C-alpha positions in Angstrom: -6.2 -21.8 -16.1 -5.7 -23.3 -11.7 -1.6 -24.9 -12.1 0.8 -22.9 -11.3 4.3 -23.3 -12.5 5.9 -24.0 -8.4 8.8 -22.2 -9.8 7.2 -18.8 -10.9 5.6 -19.2 -6.8 9.1 -19.8 -5.1 10.7 -16.5 -7.2 7.5 -14.7 -6.7 6.0 -15.0 -3.3 8.1 -16.8 -1.2 10.2 -13.7 -0.3 6.5 -11.8 0.0 5.8 -15.0 2.2 8.6 -14.2 4.8 9.6 -10.3 4.5 8.3 -7.9 7.4 5.4 -6.1 7.0 5.0 -2.9 7.9 3.3 -2.2 10.9 2.8 0.8 13.4 4.7 -0.2 17.3 3.5 2.0 19.9 -2.7 2.0 22.4 -5.6 3.4 24.5 -5.7 7.4 24.8 -6.6 10.3 27.6 -8.2 9.6 30.9 -6.9 11.0 34.3 -3.3 11.2 35.8 -2.4 7.8 38.0 0.9 6.4 39.2 3.3 8.5 41.2 2.7 11.1 38.5 7.3 11.9 38.3 8.0 9.2 35.4 5.1 10.1 33.2 3.9 7.8 30.4 4.8 8.8 26.5 1.7 9.1 24.7 3.8 7.8 21.5 4.8 4.6 23.3 1.7 3.8 25.4 -1.0 4.8 22.4 0.3 5.0 18.5 -0.6 1.4 17.8 -4.1 2.5 18.2 -3.6 5.9 15.8 -5.3 5.6 12.8 -3.2 5.7 9.2 -3.6 9.6 10.0 -2.4 9.3 12.9 -5.0 10.2 15.4 -7.5 8.2 18.1 -10.2 9.2 20.4 -10.3 9.4 23.9 -13.5 7.0 25.6 -15.3 10.1 25.9 -14.9 9.9 21.9 -12.7 12.8 21.8 -11.1 12.5 18.6 -7.3 14.5 18.6 -3.5 13.8 17.7 -0.9 13.9 19.8 2.0 13.6 17.3 2.2 14.6 13.1 -1.2 15.1 12.2 -0.7 13.6 9.1 -3.8 13.5 7.0 -5.2 17.2 8.0 -1.2 18.2 6.1 -1.9 16.6 3.2 -5.0 18.4 3.3 -3.5 22.2 3.2 -0.4 20.4 0.9 2.4 20.6 3.4 5.6 18.8 1.9 3.9 15.1 2.0 3.4 12.8 -0.9 0.9 10.1 -1.6 1.7 6.8 -1.7 -1.2 4.5 -1.9 -4.9 4.7 -1.1 -5.8 1.6 1.1 -9.2 0.2 2.7 -7.6 0.9 5.9 -6.8 4.7 5.0 -3.9 6.4 3.1 -0.1 6.5 3.6 1.8 9.3 2.6 6.0 10.2 2.9 7.6 13.2 3.3 9.0 15.0 0.2 12.6 14.8 -0.5 13.3 18.1 -2.4 12.0 21.5 -2.9 10.2 21.7 0.3 8.1 24.8 1.5 7.4 26.7 4.9 4.8 24.4 6.5 0.8 25.9 6.9 -0.9 26.8 10.4 -1.9 23.8 11.5 -2.9 24.7 14.8 -2.9 26.7 17.4 -1.8 26.8 20.8 -3.9 28.1 23.7 -1.6 30.5 24.5 -3.1 31.8 21.7 0.5 31.2 19.3 0.4 29.3 16.0 1.3 25.7 15.0 3.1 25.2 11.8 4.2 21.7 10.9 7.8 20.3 10.9 8.9 22.8 7.8 10.3 26.7 8.5 13.5 28.8 7.2 17.2 28.1 7.7 17.2 31.2 8.9 14.1 32.5 11.4 15.2 36.1 10.6 15.0 35.6 7.0 11.7 34.4 4.4 14.4 34.6 2.1 16.4 31.6 3.3 16.0 28.2 2.3 13.3 26.2 3.7 14.4 22.6 5.4 12.5 20.2 8.4 13.2 22.1 11.9 14.5 19.6 14.4 14.1 19.1 18.1 16.3 20.1 20.7 15.7 16.5 22.9 17.3 13.6 23.1 17.1 9.8 24.7 19.2 10.3 28.1 22.0 8.1 27.9 20.8 6.6 31.3 19.9 3.0 32.5 18.6 4.1 36.0 16.0 6.3 36.4 16.8 8.0 39.8 16.7 11.6 38.4 14.9 14.0 36.4 16.2 15.6 33.4 15.9 19.5 33.7 13.9 20.7 31.8 10.9 18.8 33.4 11.2 20.5 36.9 8.7 22.8 36.7 6.3 20.0 35.8 6.9 18.2 39.0 6.4 21.0 41.6 8.7 19.9 45.2 10.1 17.3 43.4 13.6 17.4 43.5 15.9 16.7 40.6 17.5 13.3 42.0 14.9 11.6 43.7 14.4 9.3 46.4 14.4 5.7 46.3 10.9 6.0 46.9 10.9 8.5 43.7 12.8 6.1 40.9 11.6 4.7 38.4 12.0 1.2 36.5 15.8 0.2 35.4 16.2 0.3 31.7 15.4 -3.0 30.3 13.3 -4.8 27.4 10.1 -4.3 29.2 10.3 -0.5 30.1 12.3 0.6 27.6 14.2 4.2 27.0 10.8 6.4 25.6 8.5 5.5 27.2 8.6 7.9 30.0 8.8 11.9 29.0 11.4 12.1 32.0 13.5 9.5 29.8 14.1 12.3 27.4 16.5 15.2 27.8 16.5 19.1 26.4 20.2 20.3 25.0 20.2 23.9 23.8 21.2 24.6 20.7 20.6 20.9 19.7 18.4 21.4 17.6 16.7 24.5 15.8 13.7 24.5 18.1 13.1 25.8 22.2 12.3 23.5 25.4 8.3 24.7 24.5 9.0 22.9 20.8 9.3 26.2 19.4 11.3 29.7 18.4 11.0 33.1 17.0 10.8 33.1 13.3 9.3 35.1 10.6 6.8 33.1 8.2 4.5 33.2 5.3 1.8 34.2 7.6 4.3 36.3 9.7 6.6 38.5 7.9 7.3 40.6 10.5 7.9 37.7 13.1 6.1 35.6 15.6 6.8 32.6 18.3 5.6 29.2 16.8 5.3 25.8 17.7 6.2 23.3 14.9 5.7 19.6 15.1 8.6 17.6 14.8 10.0 14.8 12.8 12.7 12.2 12.8 15.6 11.9 9.5 13.1 8.9 8.2 9.3 10.8 8.9 8.2 9.2 11.9 7.5 11.7 15.3 9.9 12.7 16.9 9.9 13.8 20.9 8.2 16.6 22.2 6.3 16.1 18.3 4.1 19.3 19.1 4.0 21.4 22.1 6.8 20.9 25.2 6.0 20.3 28.9 5.0 24.1 29.1 3.9 26.9 27.0 5.8 30.0 25.6 3.1 32.4 26.4 0.1 32.9 28.6 -2.3 30.1 28.4 -5.4 32.6 28.7 -7.2 30.2 25.5 -9.5 26.9 26.9 -12.6 25.6 25.8 -15.9 27.9 27.0 -19.0 27.5 27.4 -20.0 30.9 26.2 -19.1 33.7 24.5 -17.9 37.0 26.2 -18.6 40.4 26.1 -19.5 42.1 22.1 -18.4 39.7 19.8 -18.8 39.6 15.8 -19.2 36.9 13.2 -16.7 36.4 10.8 -17.6 32.7 9.4 -21.0 30.9 10.3 -23.0 28.1 8.5 -21.1 28.1 5.5 -20.7 31.6 4.5 -18.0 34.5 5.1 -20.2 36.5 6.8 -17.7 39.3 6.5 -15.3 40.0 3.9 -11.9 37.5 4.4 -9.0 39.3 6.0 -5.2 37.9 5.7 -5.2 38.1 10.3 -3.8 34.6 10.5 -5.8 34.0 13.9 -8.7 34.6 11.9 -7.9 33.1 8.3 -6.0 30.2 8.7 -8.9 27.9 10.0 -10.1 24.6 7.3 -13.9 26.3 6.7 -14.3 23.9 2.8 -15.5 20.9 3.8 -17.8 22.2 6.7 -21.1 21.7 5.4 -19.9 17.8 4.5 -20.7 15.0 6.9 -17.6 13.7 8.5 -16.7 10.3 7.1 -14.8 7.2 9.1 -13.7 3.9 8.0 -15.1 1.2 11.1 -11.9 -1.3 12.2 -15.1 -3.6 12.3 -15.5 -3.8 8.9 -13.1 -1.9 6.4 -14.1 -3.5 3.0 -17.7 -1.5 3.9 -15.9 1.9 3.2 -16.3 5.6 4.5 -19.6 5.7 6.2 -21.6 8.6 8.2 -22.9 7.1 11.1 -21.0 4.6 13.2 -20.0 2.5 14.8 -23.5 0.1 13.8 -23.8 -3.3 14.5 -21.4 -5.0 16.4 -19.9 -8.3 16.0 -20.6 -10.9 19.2 -17.7 -10.6 21.7 -16.6 -6.5 20.2 -17.6 -3.6 22.1 -17.1 -0.3 21.2 -17.6 3.3 23.2 -18.7 6.4 21.1 -20.5 6.8 18.2 -22.5 9.4 15.9 -26.2 7.9 15.3 -26.6 10.4 12.9 -24.9 12.3 10.0 -22.6 15.5 11.7 -20.8 18.1 10.0 -17.3 18.4 10.0 -14.3 20.8 10.4 -14.8 24.4 11.4 -18.7 25.5 11.9 -18.5 29.6 13.3 -15.8 32.2 13.5 -16.8 34.9 16.1 -14.3 37.9 16.7 -13.8 40.6 19.8 -11.6 43.1 20.5 -9.7 40.5 22.4 -10.1 37.6 21.7 -11.0 34.6 18.5 -14.1 32.1 19.2 -14.4 28.3 17.6 -17.1 26.2 16.9 -16.3 23.2 15.9 -18.0 19.3 16.4 -14.6 18.1 16.5 -14.2 15.9 13.4 -11.6 16.8 10.5 -13.0 16.8 6.9 -11.0 14.1 5.3 -11.6 10.6 5.7 -10.0 8.8 8.6 -10.0 5.9 10.8 -10.0 2.6 11.3 -8.2 2.0 14.8 -7.1 -1.7 16.1 -4.5 -2.0 17.8 -6.3 -3.9 21.1 -4.8 -7.0 22.6 -8.2 -8.3 23.1 -11.9 -7.3 21.5 -11.1 -9.0 18.3 -8.3 -6.3 18.0 -10.5 -3.8 17.6 -10.0 -0.2 19.4 -13.3 0.0 21.6 -13.3 4.1 21.4 -14.9 5.7 18.5 -14.8 8.7 17.4 -18.0 11.8 18.7 -19.5 14.8 18.2 -17.8 17.1 20.9 -19.6 20.6 20.1 -16.5 22.8 21.5 -16.1 26.1 21.6 -12.6 27.4 21.6 -11.6 31.0 22.9 -7.6 32.6 22.0 -6.4 35.3 22.4 -5.8 37.8 19.6 -2.7 39.0 21.2 -0.9 36.6 22.8 1.8 37.5 24.7 5.4 35.5 26.1 4.6 34.0 29.8 6.8 35.4 32.4 6.0 32.2 34.3 5.0 29.6 32.1 2.9 27.0 32.5 2.5 23.2 31.9 0.9 22.0 29.3 -0.4 19.1 31.2 -2.5 16.8 29.8 -5.6 16.2 27.1 -6.4 19.2 25.1 -3.9 22.2 24.6 -4.7 23.8 21.7 -6.9 22.9 18.4 -6.1 22.4 14.9 -6.9 24.7 11.9 -9.8 21.4 11.6 -11.7 21.5 14.8 -10.0 18.8 16.5 -8.2 19.3 19.8 -4.1 19.3 20.1 -3.2 16.8 22.6 0.4 17.2 23.8 2.7 14.1 24.6 0.9 12.6 28.2 -1.0 9.6 27.8 -2.4 10.2 31.5 -0.7 7.6 33.1 2.4 7.0 35.6 5.0 5.0 36.8 4.3 3.2 40.7 7.0 2.9 42.6 5.1 1.4 45.3 3.6 -1.3 42.8 6.0 -1.6 40.6 4.3 -1.0 37.6 2.6 1.4 35.5 -1.0 3.0 36.5 -3.4 5.0 34.6 -5.5 4.5 31.8 -4.5 1.6 28.6 -3.4 -1.0 28.7 0.4 -1.3 28.1 1.9 -4.8 28.4 2.5 -7.1 26.3 1.0 -8.4 23.7 0.1 -9.7 19.8 -0.8 -7.7 17.3 -1.8 -9.3 13.9 -2.5 -8.0 10.4 -3.2 -9.5 7.3 0.6 -10.7 6.0 -0.8 -10.3 1.9 -2.4 -6.6 2.3 -0.2 -5.5 6.3 -3.8 -3.9 6.9 -5.6 -4.8 10.0 -9.3 -5.6 10.3 -11.1 -9.1 10.0 -9.3 -12.3 9.2 -10.7 -15.4 8.3 -9.8 -19.2 8.5 -6.9 -20.1 6.0 -5.7 -16.3 6.3 -1.9 -16.1 6.3 -1.4 -13.5 9.7 1.3 -11.7 10.4 2.3 -10.8 13.9 4.1 -8.7 15.8 5.3 -7.7 19.1 4.4 -4.5 21.6 5.4 -4.0 25.2 8.2 -5.9 25.2 7.2 -9.6 23.9 9.6 -11.9 22.5 7.4 -13.8 19.7 10.8 -16.9 18.8 13.7 -18.1 19.7 15.6 -17.8 17.3 14.9 -16.2 13.1 13.7 -19.0 10.6 11.4 -19.8 7.3 9.8 -22.8 6.6 11.5 -24.6 4.1 9.3 -26.5 2.0 5.5 -26.1 1.2 4.5 -27.8 4.4 4.8 -25.8 6.7 5.7 -26.8 10.3 3.8 -25.9 13.6 7.3 -25.0 15.7 9.3 -22.8 14.1 12.7 -20.7 15.8 10.9 -22.0 19.3 7.3 -20.8 18.6 4.2 -22.0 18.2 1.0 -20.4 17.5 -2.9 -21.4 18.9 -6.1 -20.0 17.9 -8.4 -20.6 20.7 -11.8 -19.5 18.7 -15.5 -18.2 19.7 -16.7 -21.9 20.2 -13.5 -22.3 23.2 -11.6 -25.1 20.8 -8.1 -24.3 20.1 -6.1 -25.2 16.7 -2.6 -25.0 16.5 -1.8 -23.0 13.6 1.0 -23.7 10.8 4.3 -21.0 10.8 5.1 -19.5 8.1 8.5 -17.2 9.0 9.3 -16.6 12.9 12.2 -14.0 14.3 11.3 -12.1 17.9 10.2 -9.7 16.6 7.5 -11.2 13.9 5.9 -14.4 13.3 3.4 -15.8 9.9 1.1 -17.8 10.4 -2.3 -19.8 8.8 -5.2 -19.3 10.8 -6.1 -22.9 11.2 -9.5 -24.1 9.0 -12.1 -25.1 10.7 -11.3 -21.4 12.6 -15.2 -21.0 13.7 -16.0 -17.3 13.5 -16.2 -14.6 16.2 -13.9 -13.3 18.7 -10.7 -15.9 18.9 -7.2 -15.5 20.7 -3.7 -16.1 19.2 -1.5 -17.5 21.6 2.4 -17.4 21.3 4.6 -19.7 23.3 8.8 -19.2 23.2 9.6 -21.8 25.8 7.6 -21.1 28.9 6.7 -17.8 28.2 3.2 -16.8 26.2 1.6 -13.5 25.0 -2.2 -13.5 23.1 -3.7 -10.6 20.8 -7.0 -11.0 19.8 -8.6 -11.5 15.8 -12.3 -10.9 15.0 -12.9 -14.3 12.6 -15.1 -13.5 9.6 -15.5 -16.3 7.2 -14.2 -14.0 3.9 -12.0 -11.1 4.0 -10.2 -11.3 0.4 -6.3 -9.5 0.8 -3.9 -9.2 -2.1 -0.5 -9.8 -1.9 2.0 -7.0 -3.2 5.8 -6.6 -3.4 6.2 -3.3 -2.7 5.2 -0.2 -0.8 3.6 0.9 -3.4 0.9 -1.8 -3.9 2.4 -3.6 -6.8 1.0 -7.1 -7.3 2.6 -10.2 -6.3 1.7 -11.3 -9.5 2.9 -12.7 -13.0 0.9 -13.1 -16.7 0.9 -16.0 -18.3 -0.4 -16.3 -22.3 -2.7 -18.3 -24.0 0.3 -18.9 -26.7 2.6 -20.7 -23.4 4.5 -17.9 -22.5 5.1 -15.7 -19.6 6.3 -12.6 -17.8 6.5 -10.6 -14.6 4.8 -7.2 -13.5 7.6 -7.3 -11.3 11.1 -6.4 -11.4 14.5 -5.4 -9.5 16.1 -2.1 -10.3 19.0 -1.1 -8.7 18.1 -2.6 -6.0 14.4 -1.9 -5.3 11.5 -3.3 -6.4 9.5 -1.5 -9.6 6.9 -2.4 -12.2 7.9 -4.6 -15.6 5.2 -3.6 -17.9 3.4 -6.4 -19.2 1.0 -7.2 -22.8 -2.6 -6.6 -22.0 -2.9 -9.8 -24.4 -5.2 -9.3 -27.2 -8.6 -11.4 -28.6 -6.5 -14.2 -29.9 -3.8 -15.1 -27.3 -5.8 -13.9 -24.1 -3.7 -12.5 -20.8 -4.6 -14.1 -17.4 -3.4 -12.6 -14.6 -2.2 -14.8 -12.0 -2.7 -12.8 -8.4 -1.5 -14.2 -5.0 -3.9 -13.1 -2.0 -5.4 -15.0 1.0 -8.4 -14.5 3.2 -10.8 -16.2 0.5 -12.3 -18.5 2.8 -15.5 -19.6 2.3 -16.0 -17.9 -1.1 -16.0 -20.4 -4.0 -15.6 -17.3 -6.6 -14.6 -13.9 -6.9 -15.5 -10.8 -9.1 -12.6 -8.6 -10.0 -11.6 -5.2 -12.2 -8.8 -4.1 -13.9 -7.9 -0.4 -14.2 -11.9 0.2 -13.3 -12.5 -2.3 -16.1 -15.0 -5.5 -15.0 -12.9 -8.4 -15.7 -13.0 -12.1 -15.8 -11.9 -14.5 -12.9 -11.3 -17.9 -14.9 -10.1 -19.5 -11.6 -10.3 -18.6 -7.3 -9.2 -20.4 -4.8 -6.3 -22.3 -3.0 -3.7 -22.2 -4.9 -2.2 -25.5 -4.1 1.1 -25.4 -3.2 1.5 -23.9 0.3 -1.4 -23.2 3.2 -3.3 -20.7 3.1 -2.8 -19.0 -0.1 -5.2 -18.1 -2.7 -4.7 -18.1 -6.2 -6.8 -15.8 -8.7 -6.5 -15.8 -13.0 -8.1 -13.2 -14.4 -8.2 -12.3 -17.7 -6.6 -8.9 -18.4 -9.4 -7.2 -20.9 -7.3 -6.5 -23.8 -8.7 -3.1 -24.5 -6.6 -2.0 -21.7 -3.7 -1.9 -23.6 -1.4 1.2 -23.0 -3.5 2.0 -20.3 -0.2 2.2 -17.7 -0.3 2.1 -14.3 -3.7 0.0 -12.6 -5.6 -1.2 -9.7 -6.3 -4.2 -9.3 -9.1 -5.0 -7.3 -10.7 -8.4 -6.4 -14.3 -8.9 -4.4 -15.3 -12.5 -2.3 -18.4 -12.1 -0.9 -19.6 -8.6 -1.7 -16.1 -7.5 0.6 -13.2 -5.8 -2.2 -10.0 -6.8 -0.8 -7.2 -3.8 -0.8 -5.5 -2.4 -4.5 -3.0 -3.4 -5.9 -1.3 -2.7 -9.4 0.2 -3.3 -12.1 1.6 -1.5 -15.3 0.2 -2.5 -18.9 2.1 -1.0 -21.8 
C-alpha cells in the first residue's frame, strides 16, 4: 500500500501545498513609551503576531492582557461566536452570522463603566429593537504624509498643535510605514458608526434596563478587530479605579475562596465577575512544545538557544478569587490568569520563533467605583492597564509603548518591529517546532517582500529559486543549506526544511535580489503535521479499498470544499485512509486513532513523489461505519499531530 497513484496526489494535494495558509499578521508588548510620543504605535499593528488564539499576550513582567477582542472569554460567556475547530495551538472561532443576542459584560473600565462585547441593540433606547454588531466611528485617514494630528487625539498630546512642525512629522506613508501603524493614522467621524470617540454610548442593556454608559468591543464585517478595539484615547467617565495595595475603609465579602458568602444579587458590578473556575488551575499551551497539550506550570525545560521570561512554577488558581465591596467601591482580587486554556505564543523573528514572554501570576487587587460618573474633563487611557476583564485578566488599550522618533527616523520603544519572516507548517498552518524535511509556509511581517513574482513549481522536483526568491536555512551547527521551494509570491513562500538540518534554533533567510529577510525556527527530530483542505480541518486524503476501488473524502459544492462521506470498509474489503502529512522527520513508525478508536497504520513514511511530503496508510476500523464526522490523529515519537476529520457513512 505504499504506492499512491500520482493522479490522486495531483488532484488532492497540490492545491493544498500551494494554497496560502492563514496566519495572523500583525509582537512583544507593553513597556514604557519612547520616541517623540506623537506618532504612537498601534498595538494591533506592532504586537498582534505574538497574540495567542484567544488574542492575548503578556508583557515582559508576565502580565497577560488583551488589547483587542478577547475571543476565548467571549466564547466562554456565549457571546455570538461559534467553534470552528480545536487544534494544538488553540481553538478557532468565527462570528455568528445571524441570531445575535446582546453581548454580555466582558469587563470594567477604570472609570467604572462596563465593557460589552460587539453586539448591542439597534436602537440604544429600545431593548426590543434588533441586536446588531455595533460599529466604530473611526476610519483610516486619507493621507500620504504625516504632518498633522486627528482632532480626537489632541487631548492625548498636551502642548502639541494639530498642524505639526517639521521636527514633529511622522514618516511618509509607505510599505514600511503603512496607514494603521500609528494611532494617529485614524480619524474619528461623528455619526459614521454607532459609538462615540471613547468607543461607547449611552444605552439600555440587559444588565441596565434603565440605561447606562457602556463601552463596546469593535470588529469589522469580517470579524477582525476594528480600531479603537476596546476603549478610545480617553475615558468617558472619571477614571477613579486603579490597582491598589489594600482595601480602604469598611468592606464586606461577597465572594471568597470559591464561595458566595452573601446571597447573589443582580447588581452588575458584583454579578458579572467570572468565578466558576476560581478553584481550577490556570493552564497554558507552551510554544516550546504545543503537542504536549495544556500544562499547569511553565515554561518547563528551555531548548538550547531559546530564552523565556515569566513563569508559573506552582499551579495557580484562575479567574476572580475574591469580591469585596464598600459603600462606594468594589474590590476584585485575581491572579490575572483566565479559566480557559490559553497560549501558545509565537511571532518572534529570533528565539526559535517562540515569543520570549510567558504569563506570570499577578496577585491583582482592583478598586472600581460602584457609582461611576461622566468626567467633566476626560482623562487619557494612557498605556498599559485601563480596566479588568470579568475573568480577572487586565484590559490594555491600543498602545504598544513605542512611537516614532523624527530625529532617529525610526520607531523607538519596546518591540522588534522590523521586517522579518514568520513560518508555520504548510500542512497544519500551526506554529511550533519543525522537523527536517518539513514543508513550511513563510509570511512577511512589517513590510518585508518575499519574492519578486508569483510562481508555483511545475513538477515534483521543486527548484531552489522560484519567483525570484531563494531560501536558506542555517542550523544550530552553523551549517547553511539551500531549500527547495514549491510556491513563491511577495506575500508567501513555501519551502522544505533541508534534510540534515541539525536540531536546535535555526535561521531561515529569504533572499530576493539584494534584499534578505530572516526568521527563526525551532528544529526538532519529529513533529508530525497533517494537511487539511478547509479551515474546518477536513483531511487532505482519500480512501483506497482492498477491492481496488477508491474514493475521495472531500468534494466541491457551490464553490466550497466539504466532506464527501466514505465507507468504513469491512472485514473482507478493508478501507485504507491515505493521509498526507509533513514533519515525520526521523520517526520510522506511527500510531493513529480514528474517532478515538485505535487504527492500524500499515505505512508511515515519505510519499515519494514530492519533497517533504509524508504519507500515512491507516486501516479504518469497520466498527466505525455510520459514525459520521470523526477526528483523525497520527502520533509519531510520542507526539500527536494536529487533528483532521473525515465523514464515515
